[in-house]
N, C-alpha and C positions, 0 to 999 in steps of 0.2 A: 598557441595557434590551435583552432578547432578544425577537425574535418568532418565531413557529413557523408551519409551514404546510405545505400539500401541493401538489406539481405533479402533471398528469396526463400520464404519457408512455405511449403507446402502450396506453391503457385502464388504466394501472397509478397508483394513488396512491403517490406517492413523498415521503417526509416530510424536511422541511428545518429549521434552526434559523438565524436570522441574529442577529449580536451585533456591535456595534461600528459605526463610520462611517468612511468613506474609501473607497479602491479596493477593489474586491472580490476577495476571495480565496475560491476554492472549494476546499473540502478532501476530499480523497478518501482513504477509509480502506481498511485492508488486508484481508487474508484470503487469498482470496475468502470473504465470510461474515461480516465484522465490521462491527458497527454503528459509528456516530461517536463514542461517549462515550470511548473510550478517549483521544482526541485531546485531551482536556481540558486539558492544559497549555498549549495553544496559545490558550486564551480570554485569557490576558495578552496578546495582541496586539491586543485589541479597540480600544485606544486608538491604534493605527496604522492599522487597517484594518477594511473590514467583512467579517466572517469568516463564511462560509456553510457550514455543517455539513451532510451530507447522507447519508442511509441508502440505500445502493444497493438496487436491485430485491432482494427476497426477504431483506432484513436489517432489523434494529431495527424501527421502526414502518412500513416501507414494504411494500406488498403484495407477496405471492407470485405466482409466474407459473408456467406450464408448463416443467418441466424443461429441454427443448430451447430455452428462451429465456433461459438463463443463460449468454450469451457477451459475449465482448469488444466485440463490434460493437453489442449491444443496451445495454450500458453506456455506450458512447460516444454513443449517441443519447439516453440518458436525462440525461447531462451536457449535452448540447446544448440539451435540451428544458428543462432547469433554468435554462440561462442565457437563453434566449427568454422564459420565463414571468415571469423576476424582471427583464426588460427590462434586461440587461446590455449593453453594446456590446462590451465586451471584459473580462476578468478575469485575475487572477494565477491558475495552478491549480498547488495543491499535493497532492501525492500520496506516500503512504507505503506501502512494501513492494507488495502487489499493487496499491493505489492509485497508485503512481508508473508500473506498467505502463499502466495504464488511461490516465493523464495524458499519457502519450507517445503512445499510440493517439489520444486525443482532438486533442492539438495538430497531429498529422500530416493529421488529416481535416479540421479547422476551424482552421488556422494564423491566420486573421486575427482569431480570436475570443479569442486569448490574448495577452496582453502581456507577462507573466513565467511562468515554468515552475521549480518547486521539486521536485526529484526526490529523496525521502530513503529510504535504505536499501531500495533496490530493483533491479531487472534490466532489461535490453533486450532479452534473450531467454531462451527456457525452456531453452535448451541450458546456459547458465550456471546456471539455477536446479537443473537436474539435476546438474550436476557438484558443485554446492555441496552437495547433498542426499547424493550418494553418498560425498564426503568426510566428512560427518557421520556416515553409517552405518558406513563402515570404521572411524571412530575408537571405536566402542563395543565393550566386552568381547563376546567370542564368544557367550557365554550371552545376551546381550541381543539379538544379531542372530539367534539362534535362536528368541526369542520373535518378532520380526518374521516370519521365513520361516515360522513355523507358522501365524499367522493370515492372512498374504498369500496362503498355499497353500489355506487354508480359504475365504477369500473375506473381506474386512474387513467387509463389510455384510451376510454372510449371517445371516439372521433377525434384523436389527437395523437401527436407522436411523443409527448413529453408530459409531465406532471401540469396539472391546472395550476395556474397563477397563485389563486387564493390557497390552494393545498401546499405548493411550494413556500408561500409567504409563512404559513401556519408551521411549516417544518422548521424554519428558521428560529421560532420560541423553543423547540425541542432541542435543537442542536447548539444554541448559542451557548449555554454552560461547558459544552464538550469541545467546541469548533475553535476558537482562536482567541486569545486574549489581549491581542494588540490589533488595531486598524488594520483589516486584510490589504496587503501590497497590491499593486496596480496588477503584477504578473499573475497573482494568485485569481483575482478577480476576472482577469481575463480568460485564464484557464477555465473557470467556473461557467463561463459564459459559452464555451465551446465544448462542453460535456459531451460524448458520445452516447446519446441516451438510446441508441438501439443496443449498443453493448450493455449498457446498464440494466436496461429493461429485461434482456435476456439472461443475465448473469444474477442480477438481484432478485426479480420477479415482479409481476405485475399487480400483485393483490394488494400490497401495502409497503411504506417505507419501513415499517417497524418489524417486518418478518421477511427474512430471505426465503425465498420460494423457487428461484432460478436454478440455473445449472450449478450455482456455488451452494447450494442448499445442502448437499451432503458431504460438504468439506468438513473432515475432523481426521486431525493426524496427531490428537494428542497422546493416544497411546504408541505412536511411533517415535515421539521426541527422542527417547533414550537412543534410538538409532543414529541420531545427527551426531557424528563423532569430530566435528570441525570446531575450532574456537568460535564462539558465538557472543554477539552483544545484543542484549535485549533491552530496548529502550521504551520507558513508558513516561507517561506525564501524570501528576497528582489529579489534574481534572480531566484526564482522557476518556475517551470513549471506552477503551478496553481499561479494566480497573487494574490498580497496582497488583492487587491479590491475584488477578489472571495472569499478568506478566511474571509474577514470582513464580507460579506454577510453571509456566513455561520455561523459566530460567533454572528452576530446580531439576525439571526433567531431562534437560540436555546435558549431559555429562560435563561438557567443558564450556559452560556459559556463565556469565555474569550479567548482573541486572544493573541498568542505570536510571535513576527517577530524576526527571526533571520537576522541580518543585513549585515553578511559577508558570508552567504552560498547560496546553490542552491538547489538542491533535497535531500542531504543527510546531514541535518544540525547535526545529531548525531555523524557524521564522520568530519564533517568541522569545527564545535562549539562544540566538546564534552563535555566540563565542564559546559558551559552554558546550553547546552542541558539536561544533567543529573540533574544539580540543578534544573531546572524547572521542570522536570518531579518527580523528587524526592519530591518537595514542594507541587506538586500537589498531588501527592499519599498520601503524610502524612497531607494534608489539613491545612498547616500552614497558618496563616493569611496573609503573604506577597504573598503567591499564588494567592490571589483575587486580588491583585494590577494590574492595567493596563487592567481591564475589557473591552472588547469591546461591 
């Protein structure tokens, strides 16, 4: 059975769904600006844990707020308020993509409230994000880069509240090799049709898709990774936006971490290799001996 509700965090109503029983797992989606729906394949874990899906501020069914309040720090406090209102002593925190960055920021501020950490397809610094983005930009044809240049010089949000259609279409060429290796399911397409561009614009920035200049720009916790003292699972795909080398560094710097590489995926291994993904997560949640194999 699934229950739904809202918490109040700094005056904002933020939506959540709870499904399953067992140790609580808070699921943080990516973006910034994505609602929780695309994490649908993880509902298969409801027999193993209490899954808490959460729409971050400004996304999905959660309230909008002032633009200057879409920050990493504000989102960390929202996650903490969620834990408090649901009366969780501690929880497993799962973060995908931007959600993994938020998960790292949360465990560093509230270490005693996290029992385990799962970092999927994510980064530990925006420097690495920008390196990956520049590699993607450099890999497209010159004519495609010319489209990027033209709209970025004009202003991506000039007289509009989202990217121009031509720029968005050109972005798909850069993202295709790192995005998804199977036909995108309907729920993923539906989520992308409802991205909270106001959140994305503030946190990612307005200058270019290929350089983070918004409120996320200063995120870099690489030097603090040794402070994370909970069992941690780092997940990356061989054709992912974060490289295997980047994920290896994160796993090596966290004292009790292991790395799991998905050989046949890009950025959504829970969609591309669902059986393996669910088994890996299930074993990690249950802390079975085989879940400690292959430690990085």
